[in-house]
VEXDREN-2710 file (C-alpha; in Angstrom, 1 decimal):
% VEXDREN-2710
k/r/px/py/pz
1/UNK/-22.5/0.8/1.5
2/UNK/-18.7/1.0/0.8
3/UNK/-17.5/3.4/-1.8
4/UNK/-15.5/0.6/-3.5
5/UNK/-18.7/-1.5/-3.9
6/UNK/-20.1/1.3/-6.1
7/UNK/-17.3/1.1/-8.6
8/UNK/-18.5/0.0/-12.0
9/UNK/-16.2/-2.9/-12.8
10/UNK/-15.9/-5.7/-10.3
11/UNK/-14.2/-9.1/-10.3
12/UNK/-12.3/-11.6/-8.2
13/UNK/-8.7/-12.6/-8.2
14/UNK/-6.8/-15.7/-7.1
15/UNK/-3.7/-15.0/-5.2
16/UNK/-1.6/-18.2/-5.1
17/UNK/2.2/-17.8/-5.4
18/UNK/4.3/-19.2/-8.2
19/UNK/4.1/-22.7/-6.8
20/UNK/0.3/-22.6/-6.3
21/UNK/0.7/-22.3/-2.6
22/UNK/-1.0/-19.8/-0.2
23/UNK/0.9/-16.5/-0.8
24/UNK/2.5/-14.1/1.6
25/UNK/2.5/-10.3/1.1
26/UNK/5.9/-10.3/-0.5
27/UNK/5.0/-12.7/-3.4
28/UNK/1.5/-11.2/-3.7
29/UNK/2.8/-7.6/-3.6
30/UNK/5.4/-8.5/-6.2
31/UNK/2.7/-10.0/-8.4
32/UNK/0.6/-6.9/-8.3
33/UNK/3.5/-4.6/-8.9
34/UNK/5.3/-6.5/-11.6
35/UNK/2.7/-8.9/-13.1
36/UNK/4.9/-11.9/-12.3
37/UNK/4.3/-14.5/-9.6
38/UNK/7.2/-15.4/-7.3
39/UNK/8.1/-17.3/-4.2
40/UNK/7.0/-16.3/-0.7
41/UNK/9.4/-13.8/0.9
42/UNK/10.8/-12.4/-2.4
43/UNK/10.4/-8.7/-3.1
44/UNK/10.5/-7.5/-6.7
45/UNK/12.4/-10.6/-8.0
46/UNK/11.3/-13.8/-9.7
47/UNK/11.7/-17.3/-8.3
48/UNK/15.2/-17.5/-9.8
49/UNK/16.3/-14.2/-8.3
50/UNK/16.1/-12.0/-11.4
51/UNK/15.1/-8.4/-10.8
52/UNK/11.5/-7.7/-12.0
53/UNK/10.7/-4.1/-13.1
54/UNK/7.5/-2.8/-11.4
55/UNK/4.7/-0.6/-12.5
56/UNK/5.8/2.4/-10.3
57/UNK/9.3/2.3/-11.9
58/UNK/7.7/2.1/-15.3
59/UNK/5.8/5.3/-14.7
60/UNK/8.8/7.1/-13.0
61/UNK/10.9/6.3/-16.1
62/UNK/8.2/8.0/-18.2
63/UNK/8.6/11.2/-16.2
64/UNK/5.5/10.7/-14.0
65/UNK/5.6/11.4/-10.3
66/UNK/5.1/8.4/-8.1
67/UNK/4.2/7.8/-4.4
68/UNK/3.8/4.9/-1.9
69/UNK/1.6/5.1/1.2
70/UNK/0.8/2.6/4.0
71/UNK/-0.6/2.5/7.5
72/UNK/2.0/-0.1/8.5
73/UNK/5.8/0.2/8.1
74/UNK/6.4/1.6/4.6
75/UNK/9.2/-1.0/4.2
76/UNK/6.7/-3.8/4.8
77/UNK/6.2/-6.3/2.0
78/UNK/3.4/-4.8/-0.1
79/UNK/4.8/-1.3/-0.3
80/UNK/8.3/-2.7/-0.6
81/UNK/7.3/-4.5/-3.8
82/UNK/6.6/-1.1/-5.5
83/UNK/9.9/0.5/-4.3
84/UNK/12.6/-2.2/-4.0
85/UNK/14.1/-5.5/-5.0
86/UNK/15.5/-8.0/-2.5
87/UNK/15.6/-11.7/-1.8
88/UNK/13.9/-11.3/1.6
89/UNK/11.1/-9.1/2.9
90/UNK/13.0/-9.1/6.2
91/UNK/15.7/-6.9/4.8
92/UNK/13.8/-3.8/5.8
93/UNK/16.8/-1.6/6.4
94/UNK/18.0/-2.4/2.9
95/UNK/14.5/-1.8/1.5
96/UNK/14.5/1.6/3.2
97/UNK/17.8/2.4/1.6
98/UNK/16.5/1.4/-1.9
99/UNK/13.4/3.6/-1.4
100/UNK/15.6/6.7/-0.9
101/UNK/17.6/6.0/-4.1
102/UNK/14.9/4.6/-6.3
103/UNK/13.3/7.8/-7.6
104/UNK/10.1/7.8/-5.5
105/UNK/8.7/11.3/-5.1
106/UNK/6.5/10.6/-2.1
107/UNK/6.9/8.1/0.8
108/UNK/4.3/8.2/3.6
109/UNK/3.7/5.7/6.4
110/UNK/5.3/4.0/9.5
111/UNK/8.6/2.2/9.8
112/UNK/10.7/5.1/10.9
113/UNK/13.0/2.7/12.8
114/UNK/14.3/1.3/9.5
115/UNK/15.5/4.7/8.4
116/UNK/18.7/5.3/10.3
117/UNK/20.1/8.8/11.0
118/UNK/22.6/8.3/8.3
119/UNK/19.9/7.3/5.8
120/UNK/17.8/10.2/6.8
121/UNK/20.8/12.5/6.2
122/UNK/21.3/11.0/2.7
123/UNK/17.6/11.5/2.0
124/UNK/17.5/15.1/3.0
125/UNK/20.9/16.3/1.9
126/UNK/21.7/14.2/-1.1
127/UNK/18.3/13.2/-2.4
128/UNK/16.5/16.4/-1.5
129/UNK/13.7/14.9/0.5
130/UNK/11.7/17.0/2.9
131/UNK/11.6/14.8/6.0
132/UNK/8.3/15.1/8.0
133/UNK/7.1/13.2/11.0
134/UNK/3.8/14.9/12.0
135/UNK/0.4/15.3/10.6
136/UNK/0.7/19.1/10.8
137/UNK/3.9/19.0/8.8
138/UNK/2.2/16.9/6.2
139/UNK/-0.7/19.3/5.8
140/UNK/1.7/22.3/5.5
141/UNK/4.3/20.9/3.1
142/UNK/4.4/21.6/-0.6
143/UNK/7.8/20.0/-1.2
144/UNK/8.6/18.2/-4.5
145/UNK/10.0/15.1/-2.6
146/UNK/8.6/14.0/0.7
147/UNK/9.6/11.3/3.2
148/UNK/6.9/11.1/5.8
149/UNK/7.6/8.8/8.7
150/UNK/4.8/9.0/11.3
151/UNK/5.5/6.0/13.5
152/UNK/8.6/3.9/14.4
153/UNK/6.7/0.7/13.4
154/UNK/3.1/0.2/12.3
155/UNK/0.4/2.8/13.0
156/UNK/-1.9/1.7/15.8
157/UNK/-5.4/0.5/14.8
158/UNK/-7.5/3.5/14.0
159/UNK/-10.2/2.5/16.5
160/UNK/-7.5/2.4/19.3
161/UNK/-7.0/6.1/18.6
162/UNK/-4.2/7.9/16.6
163/UNK/-2.0/10.4/18.4
164/UNK/-2.3/14.0/17.1
165/UNK/0.8/13.5/15.0
166/UNK/-0.4/10.5/12.9
167/UNK/-2.4/11.2/9.7
168/UNK/-5.2/8.9/8.6
169/UNK/-5.0/7.0/5.4
170/UNK/-7.6/9.3/3.9
171/UNK/-5.5/12.4/4.8
172/UNK/-2.3/10.9/3.4
173/UNK/-4.1/9.9/0.2
174/UNK/-5.7/13.3/-0.3
175/UNK/-2.4/15.1/0.3
176/UNK/-0.5/12.7/-1.9
177/UNK/-2.9/13.3/-4.8
178/UNK/-2.6/17.1/-4.3
179/UNK/1.2/16.9/-4.3
180/UNK/1.6/14.4/-7.1
181/UNK/-1.0/15.8/-9.5
182/UNK/0.7/17.4/-12.5
183/UNK/0.3/17.6/-16.3
184/UNK/2.4/14.5/-16.9
185/UNK/0.3/12.3/-14.6
186/UNK/1.2/10.2/-11.6
187/UNK/1.1/6.8/-10.0
188/UNK/0.1/6.2/-6.3
189/UNK/-0.1/3.0/-4.3
190/UNK/-2.1/3.6/-1.1
191/UNK/-2.4/0.6/1.3
192/UNK/-4.6/0.0/4.3
193/UNK/-2.0/-2.3/5.8
194/UNK/-3.7/-2.8/9.1
195/UNK/-6.6/-4.7/7.6
196/UNK/-4.1/-7.7/7.3
197/UNK/-2.9/-7.2/10.9
198/UNK/-6.5/-7.4/12.1
199/UNK/-7.1/-10.6/10.2
200/UNK/-4.0/-12.2/11.8
201/UNK/-5.3/-11.0/15.1
202/UNK/-8.7/-12.5/14.3
203/UNK/-10.3/-9.3/15.5
204/UNK/-13.4/-8.4/13.6
205/UNK/-13.9/-5.0/15.3
206/UNK/-10.4/-3.9/14.1
207/UNK/-11.0/-5.5/10.7
208/UNK/-14.2/-3.6/10.1
209/UNK/-12.7/-0.3/11.4
210/UNK/-9.6/-0.6/9.2
211/UNK/-11.7/-1.5/6.1
212/UNK/-13.9/1.6/6.7
213/UNK/-10.8/3.8/7.0
214/UNK/-9.4/2.3/3.8
215/UNK/-12.7/3.0/2.0
216/UNK/-12.4/6.7/2.9
217/UNK/-9.1/6.7/1.0
218/UNK/-10.9/5.0/-1.9
219/UNK/-13.4/7.8/-1.9
220/UNK/-10.6/10.4/-2.0
221/UNK/-9.2/8.7/-5.1
222/UNK/-12.6/8.3/-6.8
223/UNK/-13.4/11.9/-6.1
224/UNK/-10.2/13.0/-7.8
225/UNK/-10.6/10.6/-10.7
226/UNK/-14.2/11.8/-11.3
227/UNK/-13.1/15.4/-11.4
228/UNK/-9.9/14.7/-13.4
229/UNK/-11.5/12.5/-16.0
230/UNK/-8.2/11.0/-17.1
231/UNK/-7.4/8.7/-14.1
232/UNK/-7.7/4.9/-13.5
233/UNK/-8.5/3.8/-9.9
234/UNK/-8.0/0.1/-9.0
235/UNK/-8.9/-1.4/-5.6
236/UNK/-7.8/-4.9/-4.7
237/UNK/-6.0/-6.9/-2.0
238/UNK/-2.8/-8.9/-2.1
239/UNK/-4.5/-11.8/-0.3
240/UNK/-7.2/-12.7/2.3
241/UNK/-6.2/-13.1/5.9
242/UNK/-8.2/-14.9/8.6
243/UNK/-10.7/-16.9/6.5
244/UNK/-13.7/-14.8/7.6
245/UNK/-16.9/-16.8/7.1
246/UNK/-20.5/-16.6/8.1
247/UNK/-21.6/-19.3/10.7
248/UNK/-25.3/-20.1/10.1
249/UNK/-25.7/-21.8/13.4
250/UNK/-24.5/-18.8/15.4
251/UNK/-25.7/-16.2/13.0
252/UNK/-22.4/-14.4/13.1
253/UNK/-19.1/-14.0/11.3
254/UNK/-16.0/-15.7/12.6
255/UNK/-12.4/-16.2/11.6
256/UNK/-11.2/-19.7/10.7
257/UNK/-7.5/-19.0/10.5
258/UNK/-4.9/-16.6/11.9
259/UNK/-3.0/-16.6/8.7
260/UNK/-3.5/-16.0/5.0
261/UNK/-6.0/-18.2/3.0
262/UNK/-6.5/-19.2/-0.6
263/UNK/-9.8/-17.3/-0.8
264/UNK/-10.3/-15.1/-3.8
265/UNK/-10.0/-11.3/-3.3
266/UNK/-12.1/-8.7/-5.0
267/UNK/-10.9/-6.3/-7.6
268/UNK/-12.7/-3.0/-8.5
269/UNK/-11.9/-0.5/-11.2
270/UNK/-13.1/3.0/-12.2
271/UNK/-12.0/5.5/-14.8
272/UNK/-9.9/5.3/-18.0
273/UNK/-9.3/1.7/-19.0
274/UNK/-11.4/0.3/-16.2
275/UNK/-13.3/-1.9/-18.6
276/UNK/-10.2/-4.0/-19.0
277/UNK/-10.8/-5.3/-15.5
END
């Protein structure tokens, strides 16, 4: 059984965009981060282009540490919605620039190619980030602000094998909790981004493998929350990808699409305030 399935509060969520259409990750990520539906492609802005404050910024303004993690490019749509505001999810160089100046304590994932040498210099020299690029550096660091770029683009699928330099989502999540935990509290968004990729690829082996890897990160969060006693853990998805369904005639599961679908996604909650879900 998955650790997330054991969480006490469970429900389902519809994911349509502001026009009731099948969403993309930009609109869906924005909805999760800000509570406002928007148009496909938009990051942290509403359908009219107005900037929407997000939950990570809200906590940062209250003096809490914040972090964003993904196994794909950290500037990809979902993590971007927690760290930037732009009219197009394609503006990944601009998103990277906003990340560095938008008061995020911890940034871990892929997408190193979007962080130019100049931007890395700004990050390390002006914004006091510790730039790390290997799993060993992650395990050893205790810096206050960390920019961890472990791949030029997306991480490979876990079942394809990670190089020795790439940390797992579980390892990144455990380290992030260790680094962010403080008396004032913290906010962390940790994404198993390759689950979506596997759905687009209509590859059930990768889909299962990435979901199991994500569930290990869920366990890391739940273990901390149980010990801490003052933490809320929410697990959800920004949309379904691939239309995975059970075929009774063949007795197997199969994908019905290589894109997002309108299927409801699950939501799970544990800890302080979880009953509100």
